[in-house]
C-alpha positions in Angstrom: 0.0 0.0 0.0 2.8 2.4 0.9 4.6 1.6 -2.3 1.5 2.2 -4.3 1.0 5.6 -2.7 4.6 6.5 -3.5 4.1 5.5 -7.1 1.0 7.6 -7.3 2.8 10.6 -5.8 5.7 10.3 -8.2 3.5 9.8 -11.2 1.5 12.9 -10.3 4.7 14.9 -10.0 5.9 13.4 -13.3 2.7 14.6 -15.1 3.0 18.0 -13.5 6.5 19.0 -14.3 7.6 17.1 -17.4 5.1 18.2 -20.0 7.0 21.5 -20.8 10.3 22.4 -22.3 12.9 24.1 -20.2 12.5 27.8 -19.6 15.2 28.9 -22.1 13.7 26.7 -24.8 10.4 28.4 -24.5 12.0 31.8 -25.2 12.6 31.4 -28.9 9.5 33.3 -30.3 10.2 36.3 -28.0 13.8 36.5 -29.2 12.8 36.4 -32.8 10.3 39.2 -32.2 13.0 41.3 -30.5 15.5 40.8 -33.3 12.8 42.0 -35.7 12.0 45.0 -33.4 8.4 43.7 -33.0 8.2 44.8 -29.4 4.4 44.6 -29.1 4.4 41.0 -30.3 7.2 40.2 -27.8 5.2 41.7 -25.0 2.1 39.6 -26.0 4.2 36.5 -25.7 5.7 37.7 -22.4 2.2 38.2 -21.0 1.5 34.5 -21.5 4.1 33.9 -18.8 2.3 36.1 -16.3 0.3 33.1 -15.0 3.4 31.2 -13.7 3.8 31.9 -9.9 7.3 30.5 -9.8 8.5 32.6 -12.8 6.7 35.9 -11.9 10.0 37.7 -11.3 11.2 36.8 -14.7 7.9 37.8 -16.3 8.2 41.3 -14.7 12.0 41.7 -15.5 11.5 40.8 -19.2 8.4 43.0 -19.5 10.3 45.9 -18.0 13.2 45.5 -20.4 11.0 45.2 -23.5 9.0 48.3 -22.5 12.5 50.1 -22.3 13.1 49.0 -25.9 9.8 50.6 -26.8 11.0 53.8 -25.0 8.1 53.5 -22.5 10.3 54.3 -19.5 7.5 54.9 -17.0 5.9 51.6 -17.9 9.3 49.9 -17.7 9.9 51.2 -14.2 6.4 50.1 -13.0 7.3 46.5 -14.1 10.8 46.6 -12.7 9.6 48.1 -9.4 7.1 45.2 -9.1 10.0 42.8 -9.9 12.1 44.3 -7.1 9.3 43.9 -4.6 8.8 40.2 -5.6 12.6 39.6 -5.3 12.6 41.0 -1.8 9.6 38.8 -0.8 11.4 35.7 -2.1 14.8 36.7 -0.6 14.1 34.4 2.4 13.8 31.0 0.8 10.5 29.1 1.3 11.0 25.8 3.2 8.3 24.0 1.3 9.7 25.1 -2.0 13.2 24.0 -1.1 11.8 20.6 -0.1 10.0 20.3 -3.5 13.2 21.2 -5.3 15.1 18.4 -3.5 12.5 15.9 -4.5 11.9 17.1 -8.1 14.3 19.7 -9.4 15.6 23.2 -8.8 13.2 24.7 -11.4 10.3 24.1 -9.0 11.4 26.9 -6.7 10.1 30.5 -7.3 12.9 32.4 -9.2 14.2 35.3 -7.1 16.8 36.5 -9.5 20.5 35.8 -9.6 22.8 38.1 -7.6 23.8 40.3 -10.6 20.2 40.5 -11.8 19.1 41.9 -8.4 21.7 44.6 -8.9 21.0 45.4 -12.6 17.3 46.0 -11.9 18.3 49.1 -10.0 20.7 50.1 -12.8 18.0 50.0 -15.4 15.5 51.8 -13.3 18.1 54.5 -12.8 18.7 54.7 -16.6 14.9 55.0 -17.1 14.7 57.9 -14.7 17.6 59.6 -16.4 15.9 59.3 -19.8 12.8 60.8 -18.1 14.9 63.7 -16.9 14.6 62.7 -13.2 18.2 62.6 -11.9 17.1 62.7 -8.2 15.1 59.5 -8.6 17.9 58.0 -10.6 20.3 58.7 -7.7 18.1 56.9 -5.3 18.2 53.7 -7.5 22.0 54.1 -7.9 22.4 54.3 -4.1 20.3 51.2 -3.6 22.9 49.3 -5.6 25.4 49.9 -2.8 22.9 48.3 -0.3 22.2 45.3 -2.5 26.0 44.7 -3.1 26.6 44.7 0.7 23.8 42.1 1.1 25.3 39.9 -1.6 28.8 40.1 0.0 27.3 39.1 3.4 25.2 36.3 2.1 27.7 34.8 -0.4 31.2 35.7 0.9 33.0 34.0 -2.0 30.9 35.6 -4.8 32.9 37.5 -7.4 30.1 39.9 -8.0 30.6 42.2 -5.0 30.9 45.4 -7.1 29.0 46.8 -10.1 31.4 49.1 -12.0 28.8 50.6 -14.4 26.4 51.5 -11.5 29.3 53.2 -9.7 30.3 55.1 -12.9 26.7 56.1 -13.5 26.4 57.4 -10.0 29.4 59.6 -10.7 27.7 61.0 -13.8 24.6 61.8 -11.8 26.5 63.6 -9.0 28.4 65.6 -11.6 25.2 66.8 -13.3 23.9 67.9 -9.9 27.2 69.8 -9.1 28.1 67.5 -6.3 31.7 67.2 -7.3 33.1 65.6 -4.1 30.5 62.8 -4.2 31.2 62.4 -7.9 34.9 61.9 -7.2 34.0 59.3 -4.6 31.8 57.4 -7.0 34.5 57.5 -9.7 37.0 56.1 -7.2 34.6 53.2 -6.4 34.2 52.6 -10.2 38.0 52.6 -10.5 38.3 49.9 -7.8 35.4 47.9 -9.3 37.0 47.9 -12.8 40.2 46.6 -11.3 38.2 43.6 -9.9 36.6 43.3 -13.4 40.0 42.9 -14.9 40.8 40.0 -12.6 37.4 38.3 -12.5 36.1 38.9 -16.1 39.2 39.9 -18.1 37.6 43.3 -18.8 39.9 46.4 -19.0 39.1 49.7 -17.3 37.5 52.1 -19.9 39.5 55.1 -20.9 36.4 57.2 -20.2 36.8 56.6 -16.5 40.5 57.4 -16.6 39.9 60.8 -18.1 37.2 61.5 -15.6 39.4 60.6 -12.6 42.2 62.9 -14.0 39.8 65.7 -14.8 37.9 65.7 -11.5 41.0 65.1 -9.3 42.6 68.2 -10.9 39.3 70.2 -10.6 39.1 69.4 -6.9 42.7 70.4 -6.3 43.8 66.8 -5.6 47.2 67.3 -7.2 48.9 64.2 -5.7 46.0 61.9 -6.7 45.9 63.5 -10.2 49.6 62.9 -10.6 49.2 59.3 -9.5 46.5 58.6 -12.1 48.5 60.3 -14.8 51.5 58.0 -14.2 49.3 54.9 -13.8 47.3 55.5 -17.0 50.1 57.0 -19.0 48.0 60.1 -19.7 48.8 63.8 -19.6 47.0 65.9 -17.1 44.1 67.8 -18.8 44.5 71.4 -19.9 42.7 73.9 -17.7 40.2 74.7 -20.5 39.2 71.1 -20.8 38.7 70.4 -17.1 35.1 71.8 -16.9 32.7 69.8 -19.0 29.8 71.4 -17.1 30.0 74.3 -19.6 27.5 73.6 -22.3 25.6 70.3 -22.3 26.4 66.6 -23.0 25.0 63.7 -24.8 25.4 60.3 -23.1 24.6 57.5 -25.5 24.1 54.0 -23.9 24.2 50.9 -26.2 22.6 47.8 -24.7 24.3 45.4 -27.1 22.9 42.0 -28.0 21.3 39.6 -25.5 22.7 38.0 -22.4 23.9 34.3 -22.6 21.2 31.7 -22.4 21.2 28.7 -20.0 21.1 25.3 -21.5 20.8 21.8 -20.0 23.4 19.1 -20.1 23.3 15.6 -18.6 26.5 14.3 -17.0 27.5 11.3 -15.0 28.4 11.7 -11.4 29.7 9.4 -8.6 27.3 8.9 -5.7 26.9 6.5 -2.8 24.5 3.6 -3.5 20.9 4.5 -2.5 20.6 1.7 0.1 23.7 3.1 1.9 22.4 6.7 1.8 19.0 5.6 3.1 20.4 3.5 6.0 22.9 6.1 7.0 20.0 8.4 8.0 18.6 5.7 10.3 20.8 4.9 13.3 18.8 1.8 14.2 19.6 0.3 10.8 22.8 -1.6 10.1 24.8 0.4 7.6 26.0 -1.9 4.8 28.9 -1.0 2.6 28.8 -1.1 -1.2 30.7 0.5 -4.0 29.6 3.9 -5.2 27.4 4.1 -8.3 27.3 6.4 -11.3 24.2 8.5 -11.6 23.1 10.9 -14.4 22.3 14.4 -13.4 21.1 17.5 -15.3 23.2 20.7 -14.9 22.8 24.2 -16.4 25.5 25.9 -18.5 25.6 29.2 -20.4 25.7 29.5 -24.2 26.5 32.9 -25.7 24.2 34.3 -28.4 26.0 35.5 -31.5 26.2 39.2 -32.0 27.7 40.9 -35.0 27.9 44.4 -33.4 31.2 45.1 -31.6 30.9 48.9 -31.0 29.1 52.0 -32.1 30.1 55.4 -33.5 28.0 58.4 -32.4 28.0 61.5 -34.7 26.4 64.9 -34.0 27.0 68.0 -36.2 30.5 66.9 -37.3 31.6 65.6 -33.8 32.1 61.9 -33.2 32.6 59.6 -30.3 33.0 55.8 -30.1 31.4 53.7 -27.5 33.5 51.9 -24.8 32.7 48.7 -23.1 31.3 49.5 -19.6 29.7 46.2 -18.5 30.2 42.6 -19.8 27.1 40.9 -18.6 27.9 37.7 -20.5 31.1 37.3 -18.5 29.4 38.3 -15.2 26.6 35.7 -15.7 29.1 32.9 -16.5 31.2 33.7 -13.4 28.1 33.8 -11.2 27.0 30.4 -12.4 30.5 29.0 -12.0 30.5 30.1 -8.3 27.2 28.3 -7.7 27.9 25.1 -9.6 29.3 23.2 -6.6 26.1 23.7 -4.7 23.9 22.9 -7.8 25.9 19.7 -8.5 25.6 18.6 -4.8 21.9 19.1 -4.8 21.5 17.2 -8.1 23.5 14.2 -6.8 21.5 14.2 -3.6 18.3 14.1 -5.6 19.6 11.2 -7.7 20.5 9.3 -4.6 17.0 10.0 -3.1 15.2 8.9 -6.2 17.4 5.7 -6.3 16.4 5.0 -2.7 12.7 5.3 -3.7 13.3 2.9 -6.6 14.8 0.3 -4.3 11.9 0.7 -1.9 9.4 0.1 -4.6 11.3 -2.9 -5.9 11.5 -4.5 -2.5 7.7 -3.9 -1.9 7.1 -5.4 -5.3 8.7 -8.7 -4.3 5.7 -9.5 -2.0 4.2 -12.7 -3.3 0.7 -11.4 -2.8 1.2 -8.6 -5.3 0.0 -8.7 -8.9 3.1 -9.1 -11.1 1.7 -6.8 -13.7 1.1 -4.1 -11.1 4.7 -4.6 -9.8 6.2 -4.2 -13.2 4.2 -1.1 -14.0 4.9 0.5 -10.7 8.7 -0.1 -11.0 8.6 1.2 -14.6 6.7 4.4 -13.7 9.0 5.2 -10.8 12.1 4.9 -13.0 10.6 6.9 -15.8 9.5 9.6 -13.4 12.9 9.8 -11.8 14.6 10.4 -15.1 12.0 12.7 -16.5 11.8 15.0 -13.5 15.6 15.5 -13.3 15.8 18.8 -15.2 18.3 21.7 -14.9 17.1 25.1 -13.9 17.7 27.2 -17.1 15.9 30.3 -15.9 17.6 33.7 -16.2 16.8 37.3 -17.2 17.1 36.7 -21.0 16.3 40.2 -22.2 19.4 41.7 -20.6 22.1 42.7 -23.1 25.3 40.8 -23.7 27.2 44.0 -22.8 26.6 47.7 -22.2 28.6 50.3 -24.0 28.7 54.1 -23.6 29.8 57.2 -25.5 29.8 60.9 -24.4 29.8 64.0 -26.5 30.0 67.6 -25.2 27.7 69.8 -27.2 26.3 73.4 -27.2 22.7 73.8 -26.2 20.3 73.1 -29.0 18.3 70.5 -30.9 20.2 67.9 -32.9 19.9 64.8 -35.1 22.0 62.0 -33.6 23.4 59.4 -35.9 24.6 56.1 -34.6 26.6 53.6 -36.8 26.6 50.1 -35.3 30.0 48.6 -36.2 31.1 45.0 -36.7 34.5 43.4 -37.4 36.9 45.8 -39.2 34.5 48.7 -38.3 32.1 47.5 -41.0 28.8 49.4 -40.7 26.1 46.9 -39.8 23.2 49.4 -39.3 22.7 53.1 -39.0 20.2 54.6 -36.6 19.0 58.2 -36.5 17.4 60.1 -33.6 16.0 63.5 -34.7 15.1 66.3 -32.2 17.5 65.3 -29.4 17.6 68.4 -27.1 20.8 69.3 -25.3 20.5 71.8 -22.5 23.1 73.9 -20.7 24.8 72.1 -17.7 22.6 69.1 -18.4 23.3 65.5 -19.5 20.8 64.1 -22.1 20.7 60.3 -22.0 19.8 58.3 -25.1 19.7 54.5 -25.1 19.4 51.8 -27.8 19.0 48.1 -27.3 20.2 46.3 -30.4 19.4 42.6 -30.8 21.0 40.4 -33.5 18.9 39.4 -36.5 20.3 35.9 -36.2 18.5 34.4 -33.1 19.8 31.1 -31.9 17.3 30.1 -29.2 15.7 26.8 -30.0 12.0 26.3 -30.3 
């Protein structure tokens, strides 16, 4: 009777969780719409995901990002604010959900966002506010990045993502616009330290843009020794007096959200585990623990796959003046490093699940040896348990898939006025892949005008 109940429970679980593709495989239609700039169609497909309780955070994050692509910055912030609230609610893990993840798989737990995703939601809300001309609100979001990074450092001491360089740099830009020069200098110093970590952890060099800002602001604030130190370290001359005050006139800040972040896939690998009977007996002191050789079990693990992107940089042109974008954030590298840091725990959980499922199989097999049982029922029960054990072992392939692969930035000092901004998207050998025009961009005195573009490759690779 007990064995029959176990079979029914596993069969019900099997029917519940195995009828769908993994999360990443279900994203193909949305990606194709994004590459075709069909944002309304992408939003309609995203709305279909709103019914999933476990994926609600992802639904809100993706909705917020696609609304940004449509330049609906207020709507984007509404969705991202809701995602933030849901992330905070899920920050303390649910015991019941963790139990289900141990029995079935990691994808059964409500998705609360990876560490870097919890930081980037603040960054994109800040960018939305900047495009809306609300620097004070943007500063609040930028400061919340500092709080979230401290939380991550305390919760995951070995995590590589303990700083977000672009958020620090953006905070410096905000302070500069508000005339808070000392705070801007502090923010640029934090960005400097963050990019040094990026060099070690992600192989990403410090952008020249930040180097110039450090030199310029150190000299403006009368920090002669610090300015000299940066000059020697960067191999750059100190700026001339007339170039040290970009607050004169206005400035265009162009942000390129380039491509799409890597996508998680699933791979099945073999792993060494203790035999199920040993694992089961070891948890029961009154049982005699028998010794047997370890067994090889198959487990499903996630891995990241980059999505092809022809665009390497962009050239911004306004009234005969030009500026090239510089890499400010490599989200592809950050995502990979984050997954690598969590793989030991993910693998350990997967092996433990495989052992537990093996123990259930042994239990059903022993119960089936009862002479009073119907042989056909025994065979069916044993078969269903084995099929369910294999079918429910799926990797968690969820992630914020509408994030860009990388974020680039260009700045142009301009006189006040209305301009047509031309952006050439460049590939290998600076080949022009596409040209975008933005008419009527207004530059105001002592003000930064932010303009963003999210470019998605026209060669989507997401399956299904």
